[in-house]
Backbone bond lengths (Angstrom), bond angles and torsions (degrees), N, CA, C in turn:
res aa  C-N    CA-C-N  psi(-1)  N-CA   C-N-CA  omega(-1)  CA-C   N-CA-C  phi
1 M - - - 1.496 - - 1.612 107.52 -
2 K 1.388 116.34 -39.00 1.386 120.42 179.75 1.528 111.22 -63.58
3 I 1.357 119.87 -41.54 1.379 125.88 -179.72 1.526 110.47 -66.20
4 A 1.370 117.15 -40.72 1.388 118.59 179.06 1.516 110.74 -66.78
5 K 1.278 120.55 -35.01 1.477 124.64 177.65 1.402 112.34 -65.94
6 R 1.486 118.05 -42.05 1.381 116.07 178.41 1.519 114.01 -70.48
7 V 1.329 114.80 -37.05 1.438 116.17 174.64 1.589 113.10 -55.82
8 F 1.328 113.73 -48.02 1.453 118.57 177.67 1.474 114.57 -59.74
9 L 1.407 116.44 -38.89 1.447 119.84 -176.02 1.619 105.74 -72.08
10 F 1.289 115.45 -39.23 1.531 120.46 179.07 1.525 108.87 -57.16
11 V 1.368 117.22 -48.50 1.439 122.33 -172.64 1.554 103.98 -69.88
12 A 1.314 120.10 -46.10 1.435 121.73 -179.00 1.516 116.89 -56.95
13 V 1.325 113.37 -41.31 1.402 121.48 179.50 1.494 110.55 -64.73
14 N 1.452 119.44 -41.68 1.273 125.69 -175.80 1.474 111.40 -67.43
15 V 1.347 116.90 -39.77 1.463 123.52 179.34 1.444 106.86 -65.98
16 L 1.417 119.65 -41.92 1.438 119.75 -179.33 1.532 108.65 -64.07
17 V 1.331 124.07 -44.21 1.324 129.22 -179.92 1.515 111.84 -56.49
18 V 1.443 119.11 -50.99 1.408 123.53 175.78 1.474 113.18 -58.68
19 A 1.341 119.76 -47.46 1.431 122.78 178.91 1.520 113.98 -59.76
20 T 1.322 114.43 -47.55 1.505 119.62 -178.12 1.513 109.83 -60.50
21 I 1.347 115.35 -56.36 1.472 122.30 -178.27 1.529 110.26 -55.78
22 S 1.295 119.85 -45.02 1.478 120.88 175.66 1.422 113.78 -55.81
23 I 1.435 115.91 -46.39 1.498 116.73 -179.98 1.573 109.21 -66.76
24 V 1.285 119.74 -36.27 1.490 119.22 -179.43 1.532 112.27 -64.06
25 L 1.371 116.43 -41.30 1.357 126.38 -178.19 1.545 108.53 -65.11
26 S 1.356 114.77 -39.55 1.437 118.40 174.52 1.541 115.71 -65.75
27 L 1.355 111.07 -44.75 1.498 114.22 175.99 1.535 116.53 -64.25
28 L 1.334 120.05 -29.11 1.320 126.15 174.63 1.570 114.24 -78.54
29 G 1.343 117.23 -6.18 1.394 123.33 -175.69 1.517 117.01 57.56
30 V 1.343 115.72 41.55 1.429 122.13 -176.66 1.553 103.76 -78.40
31 R 1.316 113.76 123.89 1.547 122.06 179.98 1.525 110.95 -81.50
32 P 1.289 124.69 160.18 1.380 123.27 172.34 1.521 114.19 -55.64
33 Y 1.267 119.58 132.10 1.489 118.81 -174.50 1.547 115.20 -79.46
34 L 1.411 115.02 -15.90 1.402 121.61 -178.60 1.504 107.65 -109.77
35 T 1.324 115.85 109.33 1.465 119.21 -177.71 1.539 112.03 -121.87
36 S 1.291 117.70 178.11 1.401 123.02 177.20 1.563 113.25 -61.52
37 R 1.376 114.41 -25.79 1.398 120.56 -179.38 1.551 112.12 -84.63
38 G 1.329 116.26 -17.85 1.501 118.59 179.35 1.523 108.24 138.33
39 L 1.246 113.77 -143.43 1.476 122.42 -172.64 1.510 110.36 -107.03
40 D 1.341 118.30 115.73 1.379 123.97 177.95 1.606 108.65 -86.07
41 L 1.339 114.19 98.74 1.484 121.31 -173.73 1.596 109.31 -64.79
42 T 1.191 115.47 -32.91 1.554 111.82 -179.94 1.506 108.87 -66.83
43 S 1.366 115.86 -55.68 1.456 114.90 179.58 1.606 112.71 -57.31
44 L 1.303 117.50 -33.73 1.424 119.05 -177.25 1.535 105.73 -69.41
45 A 1.271 118.42 -45.93 1.525 119.57 174.91 1.425 115.49 -54.01
46 V 1.281 122.43 -43.00 1.429 126.15 178.44 1.515 109.32 -65.83
47 F 1.273 111.41 -45.83 1.527 119.94 -178.64 1.513 110.55 -54.19
48 C 1.437 112.53 -51.29 1.404 117.12 -177.50 1.510 115.24 -69.82
49 L 1.283 119.18 -33.12 1.409 124.87 175.54 1.481 111.57 -63.39
50 V 1.321 116.09 -47.57 1.429 116.31 179.37 1.553 117.13 -67.08
51 W 1.438 110.85 -39.37 1.459 111.20 175.62 1.527 111.25 -73.10
52 G 1.310 118.77 -33.60 1.448 118.77 -178.14 1.437 115.64 -67.90
53 F 1.289 116.18 -46.65 1.552 118.70 176.59 1.455 112.50 -85.07
54 G 1.307 120.05 -31.84 1.488 121.79 179.86 1.472 114.32 -53.95
55 G 1.381 119.25 -57.05 1.415 121.26 173.34 1.417 119.06 -53.96
56 A 1.335 116.01 -42.18 1.405 119.32 -179.67 1.442 114.71 -70.66
57 F 1.282 122.97 -32.87 1.457 122.92 177.02 1.466 113.78 -84.81
58 I 1.266 121.31 -24.47 1.553 122.02 172.58 1.489 104.70 -70.15
59 S 1.309 117.26 -43.19 1.483 114.33 177.72 1.530 112.73 -61.56
60 L 1.322 116.54 -42.06 1.462 120.97 178.30 1.581 110.82 -59.02
61 G 1.269 113.19 -42.71 1.499 123.63 -177.26 1.536 107.35 -61.25
62 L 1.349 117.45 -38.56 1.462 119.62 -176.51 1.534 110.06 -98.70
63 S 1.275 124.79 12.95 1.421 128.68 -173.12 1.528 111.90 -63.65
64 R 1.314 119.78 -39.34 1.417 120.71 174.68 1.441 115.16 -66.08
65 V 1.349 113.94 -44.91 1.464 121.27 178.51 1.593 111.19 -59.50
66 M 1.352 112.00 -45.80 1.446 118.77 179.00 1.470 112.49 -62.12
67 A 1.404 121.25 -37.06 1.385 120.85 -176.17 1.590 105.82 -73.01
68 K 1.284 119.92 -36.94 1.468 122.63 -177.38 1.571 106.01 -69.70
69 W 1.307 121.15 -45.86 1.450 121.92 -175.85 1.492 111.90 -78.70
70 G 1.339 112.74 -49.81 1.497 119.41 -173.67 1.572 113.01 -67.81
71 M 1.360 114.39 -44.64 1.483 117.97 -178.91 1.471 117.52 -102.87
72 G 1.317 116.03 0.26 1.464 117.05 176.41 1.456 112.85 77.80
73 V 1.397 118.83 25.58 1.497 119.84 -175.56 1.581 105.27 -73.14
74 K 1.291 111.20 131.28 1.511 115.86 176.96 1.574 107.00 -113.93
75 L 1.320 111.51 131.36 1.569 117.68 -175.78 1.559 106.35 -72.32
76 I 1.313 112.34 147.84 1.472 119.99 178.78 1.601 102.81 -101.74
77 D 1.320 114.68 125.48 1.328 123.90 170.76 1.558 113.34 -60.98
78 P 1.298 122.50 119.94 1.419 121.20 -179.07 1.446 116.49 -57.77
79 N 1.342 116.32 -18.06 1.447 116.61 180.00 1.600 109.41 -108.78
80 T 1.285 116.31 28.49 1.402 122.43 -179.31 1.481 108.81 -65.46
81 A 1.367 118.30 148.11 1.466 124.95 -179.11 1.568 107.02 -89.99
82 H 1.321 119.48 -11.84 1.476 121.72 -178.70 1.551 105.63 -65.37
83 P 1.316 116.43 119.31 1.507 122.28 -173.34 1.616 106.49 -62.24
84 E 1.294 120.68 -47.17 1.489 122.96 -173.01 1.626 108.18 -67.12
85 Y 1.304 112.70 -39.08 1.518 114.24 179.44 1.477 111.59 -73.64
86 Q 1.397 119.40 -36.91 1.345 121.77 -177.20 1.604 107.89 -66.38
87 E 1.322 116.95 -36.29 1.501 121.67 175.00 1.436 109.77 -63.33
88 L 1.293 118.48 -43.43 1.479 121.33 179.66 1.558 112.48 -60.63
89 V 1.398 114.86 -47.46 1.399 115.83 177.41 1.464 113.66 -62.49
90 Q 1.241 119.23 -42.35 1.447 124.56 -175.04 1.504 108.97 -67.63
91 T 1.406 119.01 -32.60 1.463 121.10 177.62 1.542 108.36 -71.99
92 V 1.313 119.32 -39.50 1.389 119.65 -179.37 1.541 109.88 -66.82
93 Y 1.335 118.44 -44.55 1.513 119.98 176.20 1.471 113.99 -59.04
94 R 1.366 116.05 -40.28 1.471 120.11 -178.57 1.526 110.07 -64.06
95 L 1.334 116.38 -45.18 1.504 122.99 -178.82 1.595 106.20 -64.99
96 A 1.329 116.19 -42.82 1.462 121.84 -172.91 1.652 105.74 -62.51
97 Q 1.352 111.44 -47.02 1.476 116.27 176.31 1.533 114.16 -55.56
98 S 1.324 111.96 -47.74 1.408 114.86 178.09 1.579 117.38 -61.40
99 A 1.372 112.93 -29.11 1.390 119.86 -179.54 1.623 112.25 -83.00
100 G 1.337 110.16 -0.83 1.547 116.61 179.61 1.530 117.23 80.64
101 L 1.318 115.55 21.54 1.461 120.67 179.60 1.575 108.95 -76.16
102 R 1.312 120.38 131.32 1.467 123.43 -177.35 1.542 107.35 -80.57
103 T 1.347 117.14 -36.42 1.402 121.86 -176.81 1.536 112.36 -112.28
104 M 1.251 119.75 126.72 1.434 120.81 -176.97 1.532 114.19 -70.58
105 P 1.251 121.15 136.42 1.508 122.78 -175.03 1.456 108.20 -68.48
106 Q 1.320 119.38 156.70 1.413 120.45 166.10 1.532 110.45 -71.71
107 V 1.301 115.29 144.82 1.504 117.66 -179.56 1.568 106.82 -114.87
108 G 1.281 115.38 129.80 1.473 116.82 178.46 1.633 107.94 -137.55
109 I 1.334 108.88 172.09 1.451 121.61 -172.70 1.508 106.67 -139.21
110 Y 1.394 118.29 136.05 1.433 115.86 174.23 1.581 106.83 -134.40
111 D 1.372 108.23 146.23 1.431 116.82 -174.95 1.515 117.77 -80.89
112 S 1.428 111.64 109.06 1.425 116.20 -174.45 1.549 105.48 -160.70
113 D 1.244 121.35 147.87 1.394 129.08 175.07 1.547 112.29 -77.03
114 E 1.289 116.75 -15.60 1.516 117.26 175.82 1.492 109.80 -67.05
115 V 1.399 109.94 151.92 1.487 118.04 -177.59 1.490 107.95 -104.19
116 N 1.364 115.59 92.33 1.452 120.22 -165.37 1.634 111.65 -153.27
117 A 1.338 107.00 170.78 1.521 116.28 174.44 1.384 105.37 -161.03
118 F 1.401 118.64 152.41 1.451 116.43 172.70 1.554 106.86 -149.57
119 A 1.242 116.39 165.35 1.470 125.22 179.29 1.559 105.39 -124.47
120 T 1.411 115.88 139.73 1.411 119.17 177.83 1.492 102.03 -152.13
121 G 1.438 110.33 -179.78 1.484 119.28 178.58 1.486 110.33 127.28
122 P 1.369 118.42 153.08 1.449 122.80 -170.75 1.513 113.54 -73.89
123 T 1.367 115.86 -29.11 1.512 119.79 177.81 1.457 110.73 -142.43
124 K 1.419 116.32 173.52 1.522 120.09 177.64 1.475 109.72 -60.11
125 N 1.312 118.21 -33.42 1.499 123.55 -175.38 1.400 115.59 -88.19
126 R 1.367 115.79 3.32 1.499 119.49 -178.21 1.500 106.29 -140.80
127 A 1.290 112.61 50.76 1.526 118.65 -170.68 1.617 106.58 -100.91
128 L 1.335 109.84 158.09 1.441 119.78 173.97 1.516 108.96 -125.46
129 V 1.346 120.50 134.66 1.492 121.60 173.15 1.488 101.54 -124.75
130 A 1.378 113.47 124.56 1.449 118.77 -174.63 1.661 102.88 -133.05
131 V 1.416 105.09 146.94 1.485 113.48 -177.08 1.511 104.07 -124.69
132 S 1.231 121.14 160.81 1.507 126.71 172.37 1.499 111.42 -90.57
133 T 1.278 115.59 155.05 1.521 118.74 177.86 1.509 107.37 -68.51
134 G 1.348 122.73 -33.05 1.440 125.06 172.42 1.497 110.20 -53.26
135 L 1.277 118.36 -49.25 1.553 119.60 -176.88 1.533 107.86 -57.31
136 L 1.390 115.00 -50.84 1.454 117.83 -175.82 1.625 108.53 -60.51
137 R 1.269 117.66 -30.17 1.474 114.37 -173.96 1.458 111.97 -81.97
138 R 1.375 115.83 -29.89 1.532 119.78 -168.05 1.521 113.36 -101.50
139 L 1.317 117.54 -16.49 1.510 118.20 -175.33 1.533 108.74 -111.02
140 S 1.344 110.66 145.89 1.535 111.43 173.59 1.477 116.65 -72.38
141 R 1.359 115.12 171.48 1.484 118.87 178.83 1.465 115.82 -51.63
142 G 1.349 116.96 -40.62 1.504 122.40 -178.49 1.567 110.33 -70.86
143 E 1.290 116.36 -41.68 1.478 124.80 -177.95 1.640 107.37 -65.33
144 V 1.407 113.64 -38.36 1.442 114.12 176.76 1.453 112.01 -68.10
145 E 1.309 119.38 -33.78 1.445 123.50 -177.84 1.516 106.62 -69.76
146 G 1.290 121.60 -39.79 1.464 124.15 178.05 1.567 109.13 -60.85
147 V 1.288 119.31 -44.33 1.484 124.35 175.93 1.491 110.29 -61.44
148 L 1.371 116.86 -43.12 1.452 115.16 -177.58 1.551 111.78 -70.88
149 G 1.418 117.65 -31.98 1.411 121.40 175.14 1.478 111.80 -59.56
150 H 1.350 115.67 -42.79 1.473 120.57 176.31 1.521 112.91 -58.57
151 E 1.353 112.96 -44.85 1.562 113.65 179.21 1.447 113.58 -70.76
152 I 1.322 119.78 -33.69 1.450 121.57 179.40 1.502 107.14 -69.37
153 A 1.278 120.36 -33.98 1.513 125.01 176.92 1.493 109.63 -60.49
154 H 1.403 115.69 -43.25 1.445 122.18 171.14 1.543 111.44 -47.99
155 V 1.322 111.95 -52.35 1.515 117.94 -172.61 1.551 107.78 -65.17
156 A 1.292 114.49 -50.84 1.476 121.04 -179.71 1.519 114.81 -58.24
157 N 1.255 118.47 -34.36 1.445 127.32 178.90 1.477 111.02 -78.51
158 G 1.343 115.50 -11.59 1.424 116.35 -179.90 1.561 113.80 68.47
159 D 1.293 115.41 33.17 1.476 121.33 -175.68 1.493 115.06 -68.02
160 M 1.366 119.11 -31.48 1.454 119.67 177.01 1.523 113.64 -64.37
161 V 1.309 116.11 -38.32 1.430 121.19 179.72 1.557 107.73 -77.61
162 T 1.316 119.28 -37.24 1.455 121.38 -172.63 1.522 104.54 -74.38
163 M 1.404 123.23 -35.65 1.366 118.61 179.28 1.524 110.66 -72.76
164 T 1.358 117.80 -33.21 1.394 118.46 177.34 1.587 112.86 -65.22
165 L 1.312 116.77 -39.21 1.387 115.68 168.43 1.478 119.85 -59.68
166 V 1.297 112.36 -39.00 1.478 113.78 177.22 1.541 113.81 -69.26
167 Q 1.335 114.47 -37.18 1.486 118.36 173.25 1.537 112.72 -63.17
168 G 1.362 117.31 -34.87 1.360 120.42 -178.00 1.459 114.32 -70.90
169 V 1.384 116.35 -37.01 1.451 124.11 172.43 1.517 111.03 -61.17
170 V 1.314 116.29 -46.62 1.399 121.43 179.15 1.460 114.23 -63.39
171 N 1.322 115.84 -43.99 1.456 123.50 177.61 1.578 111.96 -61.05
172 A 1.298 117.55 -42.41 1.413 121.14 -174.23 1.631 106.77 -76.75
173 F 1.365 119.06 -37.41 1.495 121.14 -179.91 1.480 106.10 -67.36
174 T 1.353 122.05 -41.59 1.387 126.45 -178.87 1.424 115.37 -61.56
175 M 1.333 118.21 -41.52 1.463 127.87 178.71 1.563 107.06 -69.19
176 F 1.280 122.28 -48.21 1.388 125.17 -179.12 1.472 111.04 -64.06
177 L 1.274 119.95 -53.42 1.421 118.24 -175.85 1.469 116.28 -68.53
178 A 1.312 117.22 -30.41 1.518 122.83 174.51 1.544 108.05 -63.88
179 R 1.334 117.56 -46.34 1.472 116.70 -175.53 1.520 112.55 -72.81
180 V 1.275 117.47 -34.88 1.511 117.95 172.83 1.469 117.09 -64.63
181 L 1.373 114.46 -41.40 1.492 119.10 174.08 1.533 109.61 -65.58
182 A 1.197 116.25 -44.66 1.555 118.65 178.63 1.447 113.95 -57.45
183 F 1.391 113.45 -39.40 1.538 116.47 -176.80 1.574 107.20 -64.25
184 F 1.428 114.79 -41.46 1.459 113.56 -172.37 1.611 108.13 -75.79
185 V 1.279 118.05 -29.16 1.471 123.00 170.30 1.490 107.58 -57.06
186 A 1.342 116.34 -52.34 1.537 117.74 -179.37 1.468 116.42 -61.58
187 Q 1.325 114.77 -25.05 1.566 115.94 174.97 1.487 112.27 -59.54
188 L 1.385 115.67 -32.94 1.507 116.27 -179.02 1.467 111.21 -62.85
189 F 1.289 118.25 -20.50 1.469 119.92 -178.10 1.603 109.10 -102.01
190 R 1.333 117.00 5.70 1.491 117.04 -171.81 1.514 108.69 -63.04
191 R 1.298 120.54 -29.85 1.404 120.48 -176.76 1.505 111.89 -66.34
192 D 1.357 113.43 -38.79 1.481 117.76 173.49 1.517 113.21 -61.05
193 E 1.305 117.90 -34.25 1.404 120.36 -177.59 1.598 111.45 -72.79
194 E 1.365 111.24 -36.04 1.463 114.09 175.67 1.413 118.92 -69.50
195 E 1.450 113.71 -16.18 1.420 120.10 172.76 1.563 112.09 -93.00
196 G 1.365 111.93 10.38 1.473 114.61 175.02 1.558 116.58 98.24
197 G 1.316 114.09 -1.30 1.457 115.51 -176.87 1.500 113.26 -80.74
198 G 1.296 120.25 -22.66 1.470 123.86 175.10 1.517 112.81 61.61
199 V 1.321 115.07 27.53 1.463 119.81 -176.07 1.533 115.49 -75.61
200 S 1.323 119.60 -32.76 1.364 124.11 -175.43 1.501 115.96 -56.87
201 H 1.403 113.13 -34.81 1.575 118.16 177.03 1.391 108.90 -67.00
202 V 1.378 121.59 -42.31 1.438 124.16 -178.47 1.537 107.88 -66.14
203 V 1.338 117.22 -41.66 1.464 120.21 -177.10 1.524 106.39 -65.29
204 Y 1.348 116.36 -40.49 1.492 121.86 -173.53 1.610 108.85 -57.81
205 F 1.413 114.51 -52.02 1.383 118.24 -177.73 1.540 113.73 -69.95
206 V 1.249 117.29 -33.42 1.503 120.88 174.98 1.542 110.01 -67.72
207 A 1.306 119.27 -47.00 1.305 124.20 -179.25 1.528 109.18 -62.18
208 T 1.343 118.94 -42.06 1.470 122.04 178.73 1.552 110.63 -60.04
209 L 1.261 113.07 -42.09 1.499 117.04 178.15 1.579 113.40 -63.68
210 V 1.285 113.07 -45.13 1.446 116.54 173.22 1.531 118.16 -60.43
211 F 1.298 112.98 -44.64 1.427 118.22 178.27 1.526 111.09 -66.92
212 D 1.386 115.15 -37.53 1.528 118.25 -179.62 1.516 106.21 -60.97
213 I 1.320 116.93 -45.88 1.534 117.68 -173.10 1.570 106.81 -65.25
214 A 1.375 115.68 -46.80 1.435 119.20 -172.00 1.605 110.31 -66.90
215 F 1.257 119.78 -42.87 1.478 124.43 176.62 1.454 113.41 -67.95
216 S 1.390 115.44 -32.58 1.484 119.21 -176.88 1.645 104.64 -73.33
217 I 1.262 118.86 -34.03 1.439 120.50 176.78 1.559 107.67 -66.90
218 L 1.257 115.65 -48.50 1.514 116.17 179.20 1.644 110.79 -66.50
219 G 1.332 116.73 -33.24 1.378 116.02 177.69 1.526 114.01 -69.35
220 S 1.309 115.73 -31.52 1.453 120.46 177.45 1.509 108.93 -67.62
221 V 1.296 124.68 -31.10 1.405 125.31 172.68 1.518 112.57 -60.97
222 V 1.327 111.44 -41.29 1.472 116.22 -179.12 1.578 112.81 -69.36
223 V 1.308 112.21 -40.94 1.401 119.12 178.20 1.600 114.44 -62.35
224 A 1.378 109.49 -40.18 1.523 120.43 178.91 1.456 107.87 -65.92
225 W 1.344 120.23 -38.78 1.443 124.29 -176.14 1.500 107.93 -65.80
226 F 1.383 114.27 -45.21 1.500 117.27 -173.72 1.639 105.72 -70.28
227 S 1.344 113.94 -34.50 1.433 113.30 179.77 1.586 114.59 -64.93
228 R 1.380 109.93 -34.99 1.529 114.42 178.16 1.590 108.22 -64.12
229 L 1.254 115.48 -36.85 1.476 117.26 177.14 1.511 113.24 -64.41
230 R 1.327 117.76 -34.92 1.502 123.76 174.41 1.477 109.87 -69.91
231 E 1.306 118.51 -34.71 1.450 120.25 178.50 1.528 108.11 -63.45
232 F 1.283 120.88 -44.30 1.436 123.46 -175.63 1.554 104.86 -63.41
233 R 1.418 117.63 -42.31 1.402 117.49 176.00 1.527 117.63 -58.79
234 A 1.352 110.93 -40.35 1.481 118.49 -178.81 1.447 108.72 -67.42
235 D 1.354 119.04 -37.77 1.425 116.82 177.35 1.593 110.86 -63.22
236 A 1.248 119.85 -43.51 1.486 125.24 178.96 1.476 105.51 -61.85
237 G 1.281 121.99 -42.14 1.509 124.04 -179.25 1.576 109.06 -68.99
238 G 1.359 119.65 -37.83 1.408 123.81 176.13 1.530 111.97 -64.06
239 A 1.407 116.68 -35.63 1.419 121.60 176.33 1.508 113.47 -66.51
240 R 1.276 114.85 -37.22 1.525 118.56 177.89 1.527 109.37 -72.26
241 L 1.293 120.20 -33.64 1.449 119.01 -172.18 1.513 108.79 -87.24
242 A 1.320 119.37 -39.68 1.453 118.54 -175.78 1.537 113.42 -112.47
243 G 1.327 116.90 -0.62 1.415 117.78 176.91 1.529 105.73 106.58
244 R 1.451 118.88 142.80 1.338 122.46 -177.59 1.584 110.96 -65.81
245 E 1.245 115.51 -44.22 1.479 123.18 -175.33 1.485 107.72 -64.13
246 Q 1.349 120.17 -40.50 1.447 126.58 -179.44 1.614 106.85 -66.49
247 M 1.271 117.79 -37.84 1.496 120.78 -177.24 1.627 106.55 -75.42
248 I 1.269 117.71 -39.14 1.473 121.70 175.28 1.520 110.07 -65.68
249 G 1.292 115.91 -41.68 1.523 118.45 177.24 1.456 110.20 -60.29
250 A 1.300 115.56 -45.45 1.492 119.80 -176.16 1.542 112.11 -57.32
251 L 1.371 114.43 -44.39 1.368 119.03 -177.24 1.518 112.76 -73.35
252 E 1.330 117.84 -34.93 1.444 121.99 172.70 1.502 107.62 -60.76
253 A 1.334 118.95 -43.16 1.430 118.57 -179.88 1.461 114.10 -66.12
254 L 1.242 118.39 -33.38 1.472 124.61 177.06 1.580 107.16 -66.83
255 R 1.371 116.18 -41.85 1.435 118.88 177.74 1.528 110.32 -64.37
256 R 1.239 120.66 -31.34 1.473 122.23 -175.67 1.598 106.78 -78.56
257 T 1.321 117.48 -27.35 1.461 119.41 -173.48 1.566 107.43 -100.27
258 Y 1.322 117.98 -11.01 1.498 116.99 -173.78 1.489 110.85 -55.80
259 G 1.400 112.89 140.64 1.505 119.46 179.24 1.511 111.14 101.34
260 I 1.443 119.16 -8.01 1.315 115.14 173.93 1.510 110.97 -72.42
261 V 1.324 111.58 133.56 1.523 116.37 -170.66 1.515 109.61 -101.58
262 D 1.334 116.24 141.10 1.366 119.45 168.87 1.437 114.43 -79.59
263 P 1.309 121.00 118.88 1.509 122.96 -174.54 1.448 108.16 -67.55
264 A 1.316 130.34 -17.93 1.406 129.71 177.28 1.482 110.09 -68.14
265 S 1.333 118.64 -43.33 1.442 122.67 177.96 1.449 116.56 -107.64
266 N 1.273 119.83 -11.92 1.453 126.99 -179.48 1.515 111.15 55.75
267 Q 1.414 114.14 35.92 1.477 120.11 174.42 1.554 110.24 -130.00
268 A 1.262 114.42 152.60 1.410 119.29 -179.42 1.564 105.17 -80.74
269 A 1.330 110.37 159.03 1.398 117.58 -173.02 1.483 116.81 -76.71
270 V 1.363 119.26 87.36 1.418 122.93 178.81 1.517 106.96 -140.57
271 Q 1.394 119.16 114.51 1.411 122.85 -170.45 1.621 104.50 -154.16
272 T 1.275 111.58 146.35 1.598 118.20 172.62 1.550 107.90 -52.04
273 L 1.389 109.16 129.74 1.469 119.97 170.70 1.626 107.53 78.76
274 K 1.307 117.99 1.83 1.489 117.85 177.37 1.545 99.44 -90.82
275 I 1.250 113.98 168.76 1.418 120.60 -165.89 1.566 112.42 -92.57
276 S 1.331 116.89 -27.51 1.456 119.96 -175.08 1.612 110.13 -90.17
277 G 1.216 108.85 174.81 1.544 119.90 179.27 1.504 114.64 156.77
278 H 1.290 118.22 140.73 1.505 122.27 -176.02 1.515 107.52 -143.87
279 P 1.390 122.70 59.86 1.449 119.74 -177.13 1.481 119.14 -67.90
280 T 1.224 120.50 143.83 1.526 123.71 177.91 1.516 111.67 -131.24
281 G 1.252 116.19 155.11 1.473 122.31 174.57 1.537 109.81 64.44
282 L 1.364 119.60 -146.00 1.416 126.28 178.09 1.479 110.95 -57.91
283 M 1.277 116.10 -34.98 1.460 122.67 -174.56 1.539 112.95 -57.41
284 R 1.315 118.06 -24.68 1.426 120.51 174.61 1.484 114.81 -59.27
285 F 1.361 118.02 -24.16 1.494 114.23 177.82 1.516 109.28 -86.34
286 F 1.237 122.70 -2.39 1.416 124.17 174.84 1.517 114.16 -107.97
287 S 1.359 113.03 -6.61 1.489 118.74 -179.83 1.527 115.05 -78.57
288 T 1.422 113.65 132.89 1.458 115.11 -175.92 1.576 111.19 -80.57
289 H 1.350 115.91 -0.41 1.488 120.15 -175.93 1.646 105.25 -130.05
290 P 1.327 111.76 139.50 1.417 113.54 173.65 1.493 109.93 -75.32
291 P 1.383 116.02 165.75 1.441 118.98 177.29 1.648 113.66 -57.39
292 L 1.272 113.31 142.08 1.447 112.27 -174.88 1.611 115.08 -68.58
293 E 1.264 113.25 -22.16 1.488 118.12 172.03 1.489 108.50 -67.18
294 T 1.290 118.79 -41.16 1.432 122.18 -178.97 1.534 111.98 -62.71
295 R 1.288 112.14 -44.50 1.520 119.18 -177.47 1.556 109.68 -68.33
296 I 1.242 117.92 -37.23 1.492 117.44 173.48 1.360 115.30 -64.89
297 A 1.359 117.31 -41.68 1.390 124.43 -179.56 1.533 111.95 -62.49
298 R 1.253 115.29 -46.31 1.488 120.66 177.45 1.541 111.41 -61.47
299 L 1.308 117.32 -37.00 1.569 119.71 -179.35 1.515 106.38 -68.59
300 R 1.398 116.48 -41.89 1.494 116.41 179.18 1.419 114.54 -63.59
301 M 1.392 117.82 -37.48 1.476 123.92 -178.23 1.561 108.41 -69.77
302 S 1.387 117.55 -21.27 1.531 118.55 -177.85 1.520 111.04 -79.52
303 A 1.352 116.88 -3.52 1.471 116.84 -175.26 1.544 111.01 -66.18
């Protein structure tokens, strides 16, 4: 049921993205960038900017809804009588106030054995901080506070918007460069087309696909590198908000519990803006989080 819901949500969001961006391009009067005269760089630039940033910001705008629907996050009523949930909400609010947030984030919980938490939302004033039931079961009160401090630091630092901007730039640059290079590759076959073969059109679309994939992979390395920098900053922010020892304790607890698998997805807890992660080999270049050992060592050195 969860898988079907996530697939439906993925398809629905992508349909919304395509429809919205198509309407925007139409309203802007963007002409086809590939014409009989060649490549219209102005139209191509606008096309890539709208697609690159449009998809990223639509996903950001829907991030809280996607978390609730896709991951089953249930919001906690601030006036709940449940003592554990009430303590969780009050801790988030206290940390948020210390971080200078004007509007308190929504606080949610999702049923999973993974030991994790994440922050999402389109702006600082429309944020959601969610924790797993596994985290509440396995971490002490102080360790949970360290985790929450890290997530509140993400919100206060505006990391959701920052990473969306970075992703938008990478998307736009990837699309633009792929299509420019594909156009020049296609020109090598232009003589065949003039002879009636029509090969250059096929070559153009194939080359665009290949370049899109290649540059997307390289772009994801850049995005992941920038994300790791933000994680270090969120660790430092969490240490200021919750206390350095609490933050170190939270990371050490996550290191002890790393590898616990959520039976619902049969995957370990590693996801963008979540707090855990243990990349190895070449995958470390694609990881959005630095190794936990490195993060702990950096916090200890900052004493």
